[in-house]
VEXLUMDO-821787 format. One record per residue (C-alpha): z, y, x; residue in one letter; residue number from 1. Coordinates in steps of 0.05 Angstrom, whole numbers, plus 32768, in hexadecimal, padded with zeros to 4 digits. Example, Ala and Ser with C-alpha at 12.3 -4.5 7.8 and 13.67 -1.06 7.14 Angstrom:
VEXLUMDO-821787
{w:809C | v:7FA6 | u:80F6 | aa:a | i:1};
{w:808F | v:7FEB | u:8111 | aa:s | i:2};
***
This chain:
VEXLUMDO-821787
{w:8160 | v:7E92 | u:7ED0 | aa:x | i:1};
{w:8143 | v:7E91 | u:7F15 | aa:x | i:2};
{w:8103 | v:7EB7 | u:7F21 | aa:x | i:3};
{w:80C5 | v:7E9D | u:7F44 | aa:x | i:4};
{w:8098 | v:7ED3 | u:7F5B | aa:x | i:5};
{w:805E | v:7EB0 | u:7F4C | aa:x | i:6};
{w:7F16 | v:801B | u:7ECA | aa:x | i:7};
{w:7F29 | v:8066 | u:7EA0 | aa:x | i:8};
{w:7F16 | v:8071 | u:7EEB | aa:x | i:9};
{w:7F1C | v:8052 | u:7F30 | aa:x | i:10};
{w:7F4F | v:8087 | u:7F43 | aa:x | i:11};
{w:7F7F | v:806A | u:7F10 | aa:x | i:12};
{w:7F75 | v:8025 | u:7F2C | aa:x | i:13};
{w:7F87 | v:803E | u:7F71 | aa:x | i:14};
{w:7FC3 | v:8066 | u:7F58 | aa:x | i:15};
{w:7FDE | v:802A | u:7F34 | aa:x | i:16};
{w:7FCB | v:7FF8 | u:7F69 | aa:x | i:17};
{w:7FC3 | v:7FAE | u:7F60 | aa:x | i:18};
{w:7FFA | v:7F88 | u:7F3F | aa:x | i:19};
{w:801D | v:7F49 | u:7F58 | aa:x | i:20};
{w:8035 | v:7F1D | u:7F1F | aa:x | i:21};
{w:8079 | v:7EFC | u:7F1A | aa:x | i:22};
{w:8084 | v:7EBD | u:7EF1 | aa:x | i:23};
{w:80C7 | v:7EA0 | u:7EDE | aa:x | i:24};
{w:80D7 | v:7E56 | u:7ED9 | aa:x | i:25};
{w:80BF | v:7E37 | u:7E98 | aa:x | i:26};
{w:80EF | v:7E3E | u:7E5E | aa:x | i:27};
{w:80C9 | v:7E0E | u:7E32 | aa:x | i:28};
{w:80BE | v:7DC2 | u:7E30 | aa:x | i:29};
{w:8086 | v:7DC5 | u:7DFD | aa:x | i:30};
{w:8042 | v:7DC6 | u:7E21 | aa:x | i:31};
{w:8021 | v:7DE9 | u:7DE5 | aa:x | i:32};
{w:8056 | v:7E1F | u:7DE7 | aa:x | i:33};
{w:804C | v:7E2B | u:7E31 | aa:x | i:34};
{w:8003 | v:7E3C | u:7E26 | aa:x | i:35};
{w:8016 | v:7E7F | u:7E06 | aa:x | i:36};
{w:802B | v:7E9E | u:7E48 | aa:x | i:37};
{w:7FE9 | v:7EA3 | u:7E6E | aa:x | i:38};
{w:7FCA | v:7EC4 | u:7E30 | aa:x | i:39};
{w:8005 | v:7EF4 | u:7E29 | aa:x | i:40};
{w:8000 | v:7F05 | u:7E73 | aa:x | i:41};
{w:7FB7 | v:7F19 | u:7E67 | aa:x | i:42};
{w:7FC9 | v:7F40 | u:7E28 | aa:x | i:43};
{w:7FA4 | v:7F10 | u:7DFA | aa:x | i:44};
{w:7FD9 | v:7F14 | u:7DC4 | aa:x | i:45};
{w:7FAF | v:7EFD | u:7D8A | aa:x | i:46};
{w:7FA5 | v:7EBB | u:7DAE | aa:x | i:47};
{w:7FF0 | v:7EB7 | u:7DBA | aa:x | i:48};
{w:7FFC | v:7EBC | u:7D6F | aa:x | i:49};
{w:7FC5 | v:7E8B | u:7D60 | aa:x | i:50};
{w:7FEC | v:7E59 | u:7D89 | aa:x | i:51};
{w:8031 | v:7E6D | u:7D6F | aa:x | i:52};
{w:8018 | v:7E67 | u:7D27 | aa:x | i:53};
{w:8008 | v:7E1D | u:7D32 | aa:x | i:54};
{w:804C | v:7E0B | u:7D50 | aa:x | i:55};
{w:807C | v:7DEA | u:7D20 | aa:x | i:56};
{w:80C3 | v:7E00 | u:7D2D | aa:x | i:57};
{w:80DA | v:7DB8 | u:7D25 | aa:x | i:58};
{w:80B4 | v:7DA8 | u:7D64 | aa:x | i:59};
{w:80D4 | v:7DE1 | u:7D8C | aa:x | i:60};
{w:8116 | v:7DE4 | u:7DB1 | aa:x | i:61};
{w:8149 | v:7E1A | u:7DA4 | aa:x | i:62};
{w:812F | v:7E47 | u:7DDC | aa:x | i:63};
{w:80E7 | v:7E41 | u:7DC4 | aa:x | i:64};
{w:80FA | v:7E52 | u:7D7C | aa:x | i:65};
{w:811E | v:7E91 | u:7D95 | aa:x | i:66};
{w:80E2 | v:7EA6 | u:7DBF | aa:x | i:67};
{w:80B1 | v:7E9B | u:7D84 | aa:x | i:68};
{w:80DE | v:7EC5 | u:7D57 | aa:x | i:69};
{w:80E1 | v:7EFD | u:7D8A | aa:x | i:70};
{w:8095 | v:7EFE | u:7D90 | aa:x | i:71};
{w:808E | v:7F08 | u:7D45 | aa:x | i:72};
{w:80C5 | v:7F3D | u:7D43 | aa:x | i:73};
{w:80A6 | v:7F65 | u:7D7C | aa:x | i:74};
{w:805C | v:7F61 | u:7D6D | aa:x | i:75};
{w:8050 | v:7F4E | u:7D24 | aa:x | i:76};
{w:808C | v:7F62 | u:7CF9 | aa:x | i:77};
{w:80A2 | v:7F9A | u:7D29 | aa:x | i:78};
{w:80EB | v:7F8E | u:7D18 | aa:x | i:79};
{w:8104 | v:7F86 | u:7D5F | aa:x | i:80};
{w:8141 | v:7FAE | u:7D75 | aa:x | i:81};
{w:8123 | v:7FC0 | u:7DB8 | aa:x | i:82};
{w:8150 | v:7FCB | u:7DF4 | aa:x | i:83};
{w:8135 | v:8009 | u:7E16 | aa:x | i:84};
{w:8166 | v:8002 | u:7E50 | aa:x | i:85};
{w:8174 | v:804C | u:7E49 | aa:x | i:86};
{w:8190 | v:807E | u:7E17 | aa:x | i:87};
{w:8166 | v:80B7 | u:7E34 | aa:x | i:88};
{w:8147 | v:80D9 | u:7DF7 | aa:x | i:89};
{w:810F | v:80F4 | u:7E23 | aa:x | i:90};
{w:80FA | v:80B0 | u:7E3C | aa:x | i:91};
{w:80FD | v:8085 | u:7DFD | aa:x | i:92};
{w:80C2 | v:80A8 | u:7DDA | aa:x | i:93};
{w:8097 | v:809B | u:7E18 | aa:x | i:94};
{w:80A8 | v:8051 | u:7E18 | aa:x | i:95};
{w:8098 | v:804F | u:7DCD | aa:x | i:96};
{w:8054 | v:806F | u:7DD9 | aa:x | i:97};
{w:8040 | v:8039 | u:7E0A | aa:x | i:98};
{w:805A | v:8002 | u:7DDE | aa:x | i:99};
{w:8030 | v:801D | u:7DA4 | aa:x | i:100};
{w:7FF3 | v:8021 | u:7DD1 | aa:x | i:101};
{w:7FFB | v:7FDA | u:7DEA | aa:x | i:102};
{w:8004 | v:7FC0 | u:7DA4 | aa:x | i:103};
{w:7FC7 | v:7FE6 | u:7D8B | aa:x | i:104};
{w:7F9B | v:7FC5 | u:7DBF | aa:x | i:105};
{w:7FB8 | v:7F80 | u:7DC1 | aa:x | i:106};
{w:7FCD | v:7F74 | u:7D79 | aa:x | i:107};
{w:7FA4 | v:7FA5 | u:7D4F | aa:x | i:108};
{w:7F65 | v:7F9C | u:7D78 | aa:x | i:109};
{w:7F5A | v:7FE7 | u:7D80 | aa:x | i:110};
{w:7F1F | v:7FF8 | u:7DAD | aa:x | i:111};
{w:7F3A | v:8005 | u:7DF2 | aa:x | i:112};
{w:7F19 | v:8049 | u:7DFC | aa:x | i:113};
{w:7F35 | v:8061 | u:7DBA | aa:x | i:114};
{w:7F7B | v:8047 | u:7DC8 | aa:x | i:115};
{w:7F79 | v:8066 | u:7E0E | aa:x | i:116};
{w:7F66 | v:80AA | u:7DF0 | aa:x | i:117};
{w:7F9D | v:80A6 | u:7DBC | aa:x | i:118};
{w:7FD1 | v:8096 | u:7DF1 | aa:x | i:119};
{w:7FBA | v:80CE | u:7E1E | aa:x | i:120};
{w:7FBB | v:80FF | u:7DE4 | aa:x | i:121};
{w:8000 | v:80EA | u:7DCE | aa:x | i:122};
{w:801D | v:80EF | u:7E14 | aa:x | i:123};
{w:7FFA | v:8131 | u:7E21 | aa:x | i:124};
{w:8017 | v:8150 | u:7DE2 | aa:x | i:125};
{w:805C | v:8135 | u:7DF4 | aa:x | i:126};
{w:805A | v:8150 | u:7E3B | aa:x | i:127};
{w:803D | v:8193 | u:7E23 | aa:x | i:128};
{w:8075 | v:819F | u:7DF1 | aa:x | i:129};
{w:80AC | v:8183 | u:7E1E | aa:x | i:130};
{w:809B | v:81A9 | u:7E5E | aa:x | i:131};
{w:8056 | v:81C4 | u:7E6D | aa:x | i:132};
{w:804D | v:81F5 | u:7E33 | aa:x | i:133};
{w:8084 | v:8220 | u:7E50 | aa:x | i:134};
{w:8060 | v:821E | u:7E93 | aa:x | i:135};
{w:801E | v:8235 | u:7E75 | aa:x | i:136};
{w:7FFB | v:81F3 | u:7E86 | aa:x | i:137};
{w:7FC7 | v:81E3 | u:7E51 | aa:x | i:138};
{w:7FBF | v:81A3 | u:7E2A | aa:x | i:139};
{w:7F7A | v:8198 | u:7E47 | aa:x | i:140};
{w:7F96 | v:819D | u:7E8D | aa:x | i:141};
{w:7FCA | v:8168 | u:7E7D | aa:x | i:142};
{w:7F97 | v:813A | u:7E5B | aa:x | i:143};
{w:7F68 | v:813E | u:7E96 | aa:x | i:144};
{w:7F9E | v:8127 | u:7EC7 | aa:x | i:145};
{w:7FCF | v:8100 | u:7E9D | aa:x | i:146};
{w:7FE5 | v:80D4 | u:7ED7 | aa:x | i:147};
{w:7FFA | v:8110 | u:7F01 | aa:x | i:148};
{w:801E | v:8136 | u:7EC9 | aa:x | i:149};
{w:8041 | v:80F8 | u:7EAD | aa:x | i:150};
{w:805D | v:80E2 | u:7EEF | aa:x | i:151};
{w:8071 | v:8128 | u:7F04 | aa:x | i:152};
{w:8097 | v:8130 | u:7EC2 | aa:x | i:153};
{w:80BB | v:80EE | u:7ECA | aa:x | i:154};
{w:80CC | v:80FD | u:7F13 | aa:x | i:155};
{w:80EB | v:813F | u:7EFE | aa:x | i:156};
{w:8116 | v:8118 | u:7ECB | aa:x | i:157};
{w:8131 | v:80EC | u:7F03 | aa:x | i:158};
{w:8104 | v:80AF | u:7EFD | aa:x | i:159};
{w:80D3 | v:808B | u:7F29 | aa:x | i:160};
{w:8093 | v:8078 | u:7F05 | aa:x | i:161};
{w:804B | v:8064 | u:7F05 | aa:x | i:162};
{w:8038 | v:8075 | u:7EBE | aa:x | i:163};
{w:7FEE | v:8073 | u:7EAC | aa:x | i:164};
{w:7FD9 | v:8046 | u:7EE4 | aa:x | i:165};
{w:7FB2 | v:800B | u:7EC9 | aa:x | i:166};
{w:7FC6 | v:7FC2 | u:7ECD | aa:x | i:167};
{w:7F87 | v:7F9C | u:7EBB | aa:x | i:168};
{w:7F67 | v:7FC0 | u:7E80 | aa:x | i:169};
{w:7FA5 | v:7FE4 | u:7E66 | aa:x | i:170};
{w:7FCB | v:8023 | u:7E79 | aa:x | i:171};
{w:800F | v:800E | u:7E91 | aa:x | i:172};
{w:8055 | v:802A | u:7E96 | aa:x | i:173};
{w:8082 | v:801B | u:7ED1 | aa:x | i:174};
{w:80C1 | v:8042 | u:7ECF | aa:x | i:175};
{w:80FE | v:8037 | u:7EFB | aa:x | i:176};
{w:813E | v:805B | u:7F10 | aa:x | i:177};
{w:814A | v:8047 | u:7F58 | aa:x | i:178};
{w:8126 | v:802D | u:7F95 | aa:x | i:179};
{w:8130 | v:801D | u:7FDF | aa:x | i:180};
{w:80FA | v:8025 | u:8014 | aa:x | i:181};
{w:80ED | v:7FF2 | u:804B | aa:x | i:182};
{w:80B8 | v:7FEB | u:8081 | aa:x | i:183};
{w:8095 | v:7FA9 | u:8093 | aa:x | i:184};
{w:8062 | v:7F8E | u:80C4 | aa:x | i:185};
{w:8034 | v:7F5F | u:809D | aa:x | i:186};
{w:8006 | v:7F2B | u:80BD | aa:x | i:187};
{w:7FC4 | v:7F22 | u:8098 | aa:x | i:188};
{w:7F8A | v:7EF5 | u:80AB | aa:x | i:189};
{w:7F69 | v:7F21 | u:80E0 | aa:x | i:190};
{w:7F9A | v:7F5B | u:80E9 | aa:x | i:191};
{w:7FE3 | v:7F6F | u:80E6 | aa:x | i:192};
{w:7FF5 | v:7FAD | u:80BF | aa:x | i:193};
{w:8033 | v:7FD8 | u:80B5 | aa:x | i:194};
{w:8047 | v:7FE8 | u:806D | aa:x | i:195};
{w:807D | v:800E | u:8048 | aa:x | i:196};
{w:809A | v:7FEA | u:800C | aa:x | i:197};
{w:80BE | v:800C | u:7FD2 | aa:x | i:198};
{w:80F0 | v:7FDA | u:7FB7 | aa:x | i:199};
{w:80F7 | v:7FF0 | u:7F6E | aa:x | i:200};
{w:8136 | v:7FE4 | u:7F44 | aa:x | i:201};
{w:8154 | v:7FF4 | u:7F00 | aa:x | i:202};
{w:8115 | v:7FF1 | u:7ED6 | aa:x | i:203};
{w:810F | v:8011 | u:7E92 | aa:x | i:204};
{w:80C7 | v:7FF9 | u:7E8A | aa:x | i:205};
{w:80A7 | v:7FC2 | u:7EB4 | aa:x | i:206};
{w:8061 | v:7FC6 | u:7E97 | aa:x | i:207};
{w:803A | v:7FA7 | u:7E5E | aa:x | i:208};
{w:803A | v:7F5F | u:7E79 | aa:x | i:209};
{w:8086 | v:7F5F | u:7E7B | aa:x | i:210};
{w:8083 | v:7F79 | u:7E33 | aa:x | i:211};
{w:8053 | v:7F42 | u:7E1C | aa:x | i:212};
{w:8078 | v:7F09 | u:7E3E | aa:x | i:213};
{w:80BF | v:7F21 | u:7E32 | aa:x | i:214};
{w:80C9 | v:7F25 | u:7E7D | aa:x | i:215};
{w:80B1 | v:7EDF | u:7E8D | aa:x | i:216};
{w:8073 | v:7EF8 | u:7EB2 | aa:x | i:217};
{w:8065 | v:7F3E | u:7EC9 | aa:x | i:218};
{w:8047 | v:7F6B | u:7EFE | aa:x | i:219};
{w:807B | v:7F68 | u:7F34 | aa:x | i:220};
{w:805A | v:7F93 | u:7F69 | aa:x | i:221};
{w:801D | v:7FBB | u:7F7D | aa:x | i:222};
{w:7FFD | v:7FE2 | u:7FB6 | aa:x | i:223};
{w:7FDD | v:8026 | u:7FBC | aa:x | i:224};
{w:7FBF | v:804B | u:7FF7 | aa:x | i:225};
{w:8004 | v:8062 | u:8010 | aa:x | i:226};
{w:8035 | v:802A | u:8003 | aa:x | i:227};
{w:8049 | v:7FEA | u:7FE0 | aa:x | i:228};
{w:8076 | v:7FE5 | u:7FA3 | aa:x | i:229};
{w:80A2 | v:7FAA | u:7F91 | aa:x | i:230};
{w:80CD | v:7F98 | u:7F55 | aa:x | i:231};
{w:8109 | v:7F82 | u:7F7E | aa:x | i:232};
{w:8128 | v:7F54 | u:7F49 | aa:x | i:233};
{w:80E8 | v:7F2A | u:7F48 | aa:x | i:234};
{w:80F0 | v:7F10 | u:7F8F | aa:x | i:235};
{w:811D | v:7EEF | u:7FC1 | aa:x | i:236};
{w:8109 | v:7F1A | u:7FFC | aa:x | i:237};
{w:8115 | v:7EE0 | u:802C | aa:x | i:238};
{w:80E6 | v:7EB1 | u:8007 | aa:x | i:239};
{w:809D | v:7EA1 | u:8013 | aa:x | i:240};
{w:8090 | v:7EBC | u:7FCD | aa:x | i:241};
{w:80A3 | v:7F01 | u:7FE7 | aa:x | i:242};
{w:8089 | v:7EFC | u:802E | aa:x | i:243};
{w:8045 | v:7EDE | u:801C | aa:x | i:244};
{w:8037 | v:7EE4 | u:7FD1 | aa:x | i:245};
{w:8050 | v:7F2C | u:7FD0 | aa:x | i:246};
{w:804E | v:7F4C | u:8016 | aa:x | i:247};
{w:800F | v:7F2A | u:802F | aa:x | i:248};
{w:7FEA | v:7F30 | u:7FED | aa:x | i:249};
{w:7FFA | v:7F7A | u:7FE4 | aa:x | i:250};
{w:7FF2 | v:7F86 | u:802E | aa:x | i:251};
{w:7FAA | v:7F6F | u:8029 | aa:x | i:252};
{w:7F9F | v:7FA0 | u:7FF0 | aa:x | i:253};
{w:7FBC | v:7FD7 | u:801B | aa:x | i:254};
{w:7F8C | v:7FC5 | u:8053 | aa:x | i:255};
{w:7F50 | v:7FBE | u:8024 | aa:x | i:256};
{w:7F5B | v:8003 | u:8005 | aa:x | i:257};
{w:7F4A | v:8020 | u:8049 | aa:x | i:258};
{w:7F13 | v:7FEF | u:805C | aa:x | i:259};
{w:7EF0 | v:7FEC | u:8018 | aa:x | i:260};
{w:7F05 | v:802B | u:7FF2 | aa:x | i:261};
{w:7ED8 | v:801F | u:7FB5 | aa:x | i:262};
{w:7EE3 | v:7FD4 | u:7FAC | aa:x | i:263};
{w:7EF5 | v:7FBF | u:7F65 | aa:x | i:264};
{w:7F36 | v:7F9C | u:7F54 | aa:x | i:265};
{w:7F18 | v:7F58 | u:7F47 | aa:x | i:266};
{w:7EFE | v:7F56 | u:7F8E | aa:x | i:267};
{w:7F3E | v:7F71 | u:7FAB | aa:x | i:268};
{w:7F65 | v:7F3B | u:7F87 | aa:x | i:269};
{w:7F35 | v:7F05 | u:7F9F | aa:x | i:270};
{w:7F40 | v:7F19 | u:7FE7 | aa:x | i:271};
{w:7F8B | v:7F1F | u:7FE1 | aa:x | i:272};
{w:7F92 | v:7EDB | u:7FC0 | aa:x | i:273};
{w:7F6A | v:7EBA | u:7FF7 | aa:x | i:274};
{w:7F98 | v:7EDA | u:802B | aa:x | i:275};
{w:7FD4 | v:7EC1 | u:8003 | aa:x | i:276};
{w:7FBA | v:7E7A | u:8008 | aa:x | i:277};
{w:7FA6 | v:7E81 | u:8051 | aa:x | i:278};
{w:7FEB | v:7E9B | u:8067 | aa:x | i:279};
{w:8014 | v:7E6D | u:8039 | aa:x | i:280};
{w:8046 | v:7E3C | u:8054 | aa:x | i:281};
{w:8066 | v:7E0D | u:8022 | aa:x | i:282};
{w:804A | v:7E2D | u:7FE2 | aa:x | i:283};
{w:7FFF | v:7E1F | u:7FEA | aa:x | i:284};
{w:7FFA | v:7DEC | u:7FB2 | aa:x | i:285};
{w:8027 | v:7E17 | u:7F85 | aa:x | i:286};
{w:7FF6 | v:7E51 | u:7F8F | aa:x | i:287};
{w:7FBB | v:7E24 | u:7F7C | aa:x | i:288};
{w:7FDF | v:7E0E | u:7F3D | aa:x | i:289};
{w:7FF0 | v:7E56 | u:7F2B | aa:x | i:290};
{w:7FA9 | v:7E6E | u:7F36 | aa:x | i:291};
{w:7F8E | v:7E35 | u:7F0A | aa:x | i:292};
{w:7FC0 | v:7E44 | u:7ED2 | aa:x | i:293};
{w:7FAF | v:7E8E | u:7ED1 | aa:x | i:294};
{w:7F64 | v:7E8A | u:7EDD | aa:x | i:295};
{w:7F2E | v:7EA8 | u:7EB0 | aa:x | i:296};
{w:7EE3 | v:7EB0 | u:7EBC | aa:x | i:297};
{w:7EE4 | v:7EF4 | u:7E99 | aa:x | i:298};
{w:7ED8 | v:7F2B | u:7ECF | aa:x | i:299};
{w:7EFB | v:7F61 | u:7EA7 | aa:x | i:300};
{w:7F3E | v:7F3E | u:7EB5 | aa:x | i:301};
{w:7F42 | v:7F49 | u:7F00 | aa:x | i:302};
{w:7F7C | v:7F1D | u:7F11 | aa:x | i:303};
{w:7F67 | v:7EE2 | u:7EE7 | aa:x | i:304};
{w:7F1E | v:7EE8 | u:7EFD | aa:x | i:305};
{w:7F33 | v:7EE9 | u:7F47 | aa:x | i:306};
{w:7F5C | v:7EAA | u:7F3A | aa:x | i:307};
{w:7F1F | v:7E89 | u:7F1C | aa:x | i:308};
{w:7EF2 | v:7E9D | u:7F56 | aa:x | i:309};
{w:7F24 | v:7E85 | u:7F8A | aa:x | i:310};
{w:7F2A | v:7E40 | u:7F68 | aa:x | i:311};
{w:7EDE | v:7E3D | u:7F5D | aa:x | i:312};
{w:7ECE | v:7E4D | u:7FA6 | aa:x | i:313};
{w:7F03 | v:7E1F | u:7FC2 | aa:x | i:314};
{w:7EED | v:7DE7 | u:7F94 | aa:x | i:315};
{w:7EA8 | v:7DEA | u:7FB2 | aa:x | i:316};
{w:7EBE | v:7DF2 | u:7FFA | aa:x | i:317};
{w:7EF9 | v:7DC1 | u:7FFA | aa:x | i:318};
{w:7EE7 | v:7D8E | u:7FC4 | aa:x | i:319};
{w:7E9C | v:7D96 | u:7FBE | aa:x | i:320};
{w:7EA4 | v:7DA2 | u:7F74 | aa:x | i:321};
{w:7E8B | v:7DDC | u:7F49 | aa:x | i:322};
{w:7ED0 | v:7DED | u:7F2C | aa:x | i:323};
{w:7F0B | v:7DBF | u:7F24 | aa:x | i:324};
{w:7F50 | v:7DCA | u:7F07 | aa:x | i:325};
{w:7F64 | v:7D81 | u:7F0A | aa:x | i:326};
{w:7FA9 | v:7D79 | u:7F28 | aa:x | i:327};
{w:7F98 | v:7D38 | u:7F4D | aa:x | i:328};
{w:7F5C | v:7D59 | u:7F6F | aa:x | i:329};
{w:7F87 | v:7D8D | u:7F8F | aa:x | i:330};
{w:7FC3 | v:7D60 | u:7F9F | aa:x | i:331};
{w:7F96 | v:7D36 | u:7FCA | aa:x | i:332};
{w:7F82 | v:7D71 | u:7FF7 | aa:x | i:333};
{w:7FAB | v:7D81 | u:8034 | aa:x | i:334};
{w:7FCA | v:7DC7 | u:802F | aa:x | i:335};
{w:7FB0 | v:7DD8 | u:8075 | aa:x | i:336};
{w:7F69 | v:7DCD | u:805C | aa:x | i:337};
{w:7F73 | v:7DFC | u:8022 | aa:x | i:338};
{w:7F90 | v:7E31 | u:8050 | aa:x | i:339};
{w:7F56 | v:7E2B | u:8082 | aa:x | i:340};
{w:7F21 | v:7E2D | u:804C | aa:x | i:341};
{w:7F42 | v:7E69 | u:802C | aa:x | i:342};
{w:7F3F | v:7E8C | u:806F | aa:x | i:343};
{w:7EF6 | v:7E79 | u:8075 | aa:x | i:344};
{w:7EE6 | v:7E94 | u:8030 | aa:x | i:345};
{w:7F0A | v:7ED5 | u:8040 | aa:x | i:346};
{w:7EE1 | v:7EE0 | u:807F | aa:x | i:347};
{w:7EA1 | v:7ED0 | u:805B | aa:x | i:348};
{w:7EB3 | v:7F03 | u:8026 | aa:x | i:349};
{w:7EC4 | v:7F37 | u:805B | aa:x | i:350};
{w:7E80 | v:7F2B | u:807C | aa:x | i:351};
{w:7E5C | v:7F33 | u:803A | aa:x | i:352};
{w:7E80 | v:7F73 | u:8028 | aa:x | i:353};
{w:7E73 | v:7F91 | u:806D | aa:x | i:354};
{w:7E29 | v:7F7F | u:8068 | aa:x | i:355};
{w:7E25 | v:7FA7 | u:8027 | aa:x | i:356};
{w:7E4B | v:7FE1 | u:8046 | aa:x | i:357};
{w:7E97 | v:7FE8 | u:8048 | aa:x | i:358};
{w:7E96 | v:802E | u:802C | aa:x | i:359};
{w:7E65 | v:8020 | u:7FF4 | aa:x | i:360};
{w:7E73 | v:7FDA | u:7FDD | aa:x | i:361};
{w:7E90 | v:7FD9 | u:7F96 | aa:x | i:362};
{w:7E91 | v:7F91 | u:7F82 | aa:x | i:363};
{w:7E78 | v:7F4E | u:7F9A | aa:x | i:364};
{w:7E98 | v:7F10 | u:7F79 | aa:x | i:365};
{w:7E75 | v:7EF8 | u:7F3A | aa:x | i:366};
***
């Protein structure tokens, strides 16, 4: 199947970076079945099963029946024979810990702070017994810097990782075996920047959104203060999806980390999505459709809330409407107008952030 590449504390947000989501071509003809994916992408698994429970298998095609069965095997019955993509006995327990954590939050409705603490404790105990006890490093020391000790341990074992960064509200696990490094010059709205991109390959774990959507949608890239990271298999590196929706989007994050060091993820995403639209070529309307499909007016979900705010603000500026998701409304608008108004909104946002103070502003969009 072809692929379309569609706060714990602030320090964890920065270490994990901001994720770019990849979406594969629809594998379902049933419009009700398709509605599960935006909820799964946000980790709202109880809603996913509310929908799946109402779908009669007689109304589903063969592929849909298979996917429904896999959802129940993975999340409800827990009978799935999971492919760990490795036989490494050191790594498999770590993957299991994260799976258990994700399920506790998304299926068992465990309070996030409690689930976070349980995961940190489990991982700390594992790292302590596996390595750090013999080095006279205490459990408390590991607990207090779980990101550092987890990734150091995994690096020593021969893996690249970003364990215990957060994607949205959840601790995540990105774990891969190989990568290539490439340098790019990226043109943004008002500047051109140079970035280093780590092209990641041979994944063992591609994060919780890959887990909840069975690889249909997932975080396919992120930025931190030093570099950009890209799931290579998610992109055709010659496509606009890569050059704009990945490089330009993550490049804006890279720039904003320096310009607005305390800015929250929802605001970072809002700015990057406006730049995506402003710099788009042939995919402007596709971006609008994607933002509408994955929008939510709940600020705790940074990506979805940024989508909502972009569509809301463009609706007002382009269509003189409060908020519209109607396909015909957007079809009638020239793509050039959307791009110019996106650029205008970005510059307005920049001016507002600067007026508050670039080094002190934390959030702005509501």
